[in-house]
C-alpha positions as CSV (number, residue, x, y, z in Angstrom):
1,M,-12.6,67.2,50.9
2,A,-13.8,67.8,54.5
3,N,-16.6,65.2,53.9
4,V,-14.5,62.4,52.4
5,G,-15.1,59.3,54.4
6,Q,-18.9,59.5,54.2
7,P,-21.0,57.9,51.5
8,L,-20.8,59.7,48.2
9,M,-24.4,60.7,48.1
10,R,-24.1,62.3,51.5
11,Q,-21.1,64.3,50.3
12,M,-23.0,65.5,47.3
13,Q,-26.0,66.5,49.5
14,L,-23.7,68.5,51.7
15,L,-22.3,70.3,48.6
16,D,-25.7,71.2,47.1
17,A,-28.9,69.4,48.2
18,D,-30.8,70.5,45.1
19,K,-28.2,69.1,42.7
20,A,-27.0,66.1,44.7
21,D,-28.3,63.5,42.2
22,D,-26.6,65.3,39.3
23,L,-23.4,65.8,41.2
24,Y,-23.4,62.1,42.2
25,Q,-23.9,60.9,38.6
26,V,-21.2,63.2,37.2
27,Y,-18.7,62.1,39.9
28,R,-19.4,58.4,39.4
29,K,-19.0,58.7,35.6
30,Y,-15.7,60.5,36.0
31,N,-14.5,58.3,38.8
32,H,-15.2,55.1,36.9
33,A,-13.3,56.5,33.9
34,V,-10.1,57.4,35.8
35,H,-10.3,55.0,38.8
36,D,-7.8,52.4,37.6
37,D,-5.3,54.9,36.5
38,L,-5.3,56.7,39.8
39,I,-5.6,54.1,42.5
40,R,-2.3,52.9,44.0
41,P,-1.5,50.6,47.0
42,Y,-0.2,52.4,50.0
43,P,3.4,51.4,50.7
44,G,3.6,48.9,53.5
45,I,-0.1,47.9,53.7
46,E,0.2,44.5,51.9
47,D,3.1,43.5,54.2
48,L,1.1,44.7,57.2
49,L,-2.0,42.7,56.2
50,R,0.1,39.6,55.5
51,E,1.7,39.8,59.0
52,L,-1.6,40.4,60.7
53,R,-3.0,37.4,58.9
54,R,0.0,35.4,60.0
55,R,-0.7,36.4,63.6
56,G,-4.3,35.2,63.3
57,A,-6.1,38.6,63.2
58,L,-9.6,38.6,61.9
59,M,-10.0,41.5,59.5
60,A,-12.8,43.3,57.8
61,I,-13.1,46.4,55.7
62,V,-15.8,48.9,56.5
63,T,-16.0,51.5,53.8
64,S,-18.2,54.3,52.6
65,K,-17.6,53.2,49.1
66,S,-20.3,51.3,47.2
67,R,-19.8,47.6,46.6
68,E,-19.2,48.3,42.9
69,T,-16.4,50.8,43.7
70,V,-14.9,48.3,46.2
71,N,-14.8,45.7,43.5
72,M,-13.1,48.1,41.2
73,A,-10.5,48.8,43.8
74,F,-9.9,45.1,44.4
75,R,-9.3,44.5,40.7
76,S,-6.5,47.1,40.8
77,V,-5.2,46.4,44.3
78,P,-5.9,42.7,44.9
79,I,-5.9,42.5,48.7
80,E,-9.4,41.1,49.3
81,H,-8.1,37.7,50.3
82,F,-6.8,39.2,53.5
83,F,-10.3,40.1,54.7
84,E,-13.1,37.8,56.1
85,T,-15.7,40.4,55.1
86,V,-16.3,43.7,53.5
87,V,-19.1,46.1,54.6
88,A,-19.8,48.7,51.9
89,T,-22.2,51.6,52.0
90,D,-24.9,49.4,50.3
91,D,-24.9,47.0,53.3
92,T,-26.4,49.2,56.0
93,E,-29.1,51.9,56.1
94,L,-27.0,54.2,58.1
95,H,-23.3,54.6,57.5
96,K,-20.3,56.3,59.0
97,P,-20.3,58.3,61.2
98,Y,-23.0,56.0,62.6
99,P,-21.9,52.7,64.2
100,Q,-24.0,50.3,62.2
101,P,-21.5,49.3,59.5
102,I,-18.9,48.5,62.2
103,Q,-21.4,46.6,64.2
104,L,-22.3,44.6,61.1
105,A,-18.7,43.7,60.5
106,M,-18.3,42.6,64.1
107,R,-21.4,40.3,63.8
108,R,-20.0,38.8,60.6
109,L,-16.7,38.2,62.4
110,D,-18.5,37.0,65.6
111,V,-16.5,39.4,67.8
112,V,-17.5,41.9,70.4
113,P,-16.4,45.5,70.8
114,E,-14.0,44.7,73.6
115,E,-12.0,42.5,71.1
116,S,-12.1,44.9,68.3
117,V,-10.1,47.8,66.9
118,Y,-11.3,50.1,64.1
119,I,-8.6,51.7,62.0
120,G,-9.4,54.7,59.8
121,D,-8.1,57.8,58.1
122,S,-11.0,60.2,58.5
123,P,-12.8,61.8,61.4
124,F,-15.9,59.9,60.4
125,D,-14.1,56.6,60.9
126,I,-13.1,57.6,64.5
127,E,-16.6,58.8,65.3
128,A,-18.1,55.6,64.0
129,G,-15.7,53.5,65.9
130,Q,-16.3,55.4,69.1
131,A,-20.1,55.0,68.6
132,A,-19.6,51.3,68.1
133,G,-17.7,51.0,71.4
134,V,-14.4,49.7,69.9
135,K,-10.9,51.0,70.3
136,T,-10.0,53.5,67.5
137,V,-6.9,54.1,65.5
138,A,-6.4,57.2,63.4
139,V,-3.8,56.8,60.7
140,D,-1.7,59.5,59.1
141,W,-1.8,58.3,55.5
142,G,-5.1,59.7,54.4
143,I,-6.1,63.2,53.3
144,F,-7.0,64.6,56.7
145,P,-4.3,66.5,58.7
146,A,-3.0,65.0,61.9
147,V,-4.5,67.9,64.0
148,R,-8.0,67.1,62.6
149,L,-7.7,63.4,63.4
150,K,-6.2,63.9,66.8
151,E,-9.0,66.3,67.9
152,M,-11.3,63.3,67.5
153,E,-9.4,61.7,70.4
154,P,-8.7,58.3,68.9
155,D,-7.3,55.7,71.2
156,F,-4.2,55.5,69.0
157,Y,-2.6,57.6,66.3
158,F,-0.1,56.0,63.9
159,E,2.1,57.5,61.3
160,K,3.3,54.3,59.7
161,P,1.5,51.0,58.8
162,D,3.9,48.8,60.8
163,E,3.0,50.6,64.0
164,I,-0.4,48.8,63.9
165,L,1.4,45.5,64.6
166,G,1.8,46.6,68.2
167,L,-1.9,46.1,68.6
168,C,-1.8,42.4,67.6
169,P,1.0,40.6,69.5
170,E,2.4,37.4,68.2
């Protein structure tokens, strides 16, 4: 679980470099079989996205998931309409913790780092955001404990989704 937040193949290589391809295939087969039964929206996120949209925020998703897995998630939790763009692991050669996917999202949104905030639930998110030169927000609703996220020294740490609204005034 320590490597969640990085692309799946990278996680499998860290588990066992010699068996990474097999591990990757087994995981994907299992994940595709149970995905829709296990995925759930996080309470308060849709309301947050709706309010950020109302306030005029431009939003993107930068994820270590493949485009195929992102599309599966959107079929179960239909929130894609809130986002101007989605950067999946397939879209850049290097991915989190490197800055390239965040930089690609900023280019697609036509924004600069000084205007941007990257919100994530893993240490790799915070590291990528810092490398991209944007403000970073660590959030408490992922799998990583608060102490692990706070040691990454994000600019902000939020325990509830509605706290994010303070970053985007009316």
